[in-house]
N, C-alpha and C positions, 0 to 999 in steps of 0.2 A: 586633509587628515581622513584616513581610513577608519573604517569601524573599529580596528585593532588598535588604533592609536598612532600608527605609523603614517608618515608623509607619503604621498603618491611618488616622490621622488627615491623613496627607498629602494634599494636594489636595481638602481638604474632604470627606475620606471618600468620594472618587469614583475608583474604580480598578478594574481588572480582573485576575483570574487567568487565565493562559493556559498552554498548553504552550510552554515557551520553545524548543522545538525550531522551533515554528511562528512564534511572534510572540515575539521576545526581550524581557527587560525593556527598558522605556523605551519601546517601542513605543507610538505615539498612535493610538488607533482611536475612531470613532463608532459608537454602538450605537443603532438606532431605539430611542426611547421612554425611554432612559437618560440622566439628567443633562440634558434639553433638548436632547440631540443633541449636546452639547458634546464635543469631544475628550477623551478621558480615557487615562492611561497605563496599561500593563500593569506590573503591580508586585509581583505574587506568582504563585505556581504551587501545584499540589497534586497529589497522589498520584492522584486520580480525573480529573484534567484532563488528557486525552491527545487528540492531534489537533485538529481543528476544534471545540473544546469551550472555553467561557470561563465563568468565574463573576464576577458583578458584585457588588460591595460595596455593602450597604445599612447604615444605621445601626442599624435593628431587625429582629428577627425576623420581625415581622409584615409589614413593608414588603417583606422578601424573599420570604415566602410570598404576597402578592399578585402579585408578578413571576413566581414559579414558573419554569418551564422554556419556553422559546420557541425556534423555528428562525427566526433572522433572517439577514439579509444585512448585514454590517457593512462599514465603510470603514476602511481603514488609510492613516494620513496620512503624508507626507514631512515631514522636519526642515527641509530646505534651503529651502523656499518658503512653507511653512505651507498648502500646497494638498494636496487628496487626490491619491493616486498612482493613480486609477481601477482600483485592486485592490479588488475586492469579492467575497466569497465566502460562501458559507451556512455559518452556525455554529450549533451548538446552545448556548443562552445559559441560564446559571440564576443565581440568585442565592444568597447566601450571608450 
């Protein structure tokens, strides 16, 4: 169960953990190279995830290690129209 109350199996195990002061639960983001660049929700947080850091969920430890840690520019999506809001920023993205 994630910090937002959802199971890790939600959304086909495709989700992000973020600092909820920066990206609140439910925020939709696109991360280059993750889940075919489909929008995924922020549904978790963690003690080591502060500021512009994300953890991306992978179903196996091996897949997570292949991803590693990357500095990427992500896209934050708006709910109202399903379009990106043109907010792009650099994040440190890790797997878990």
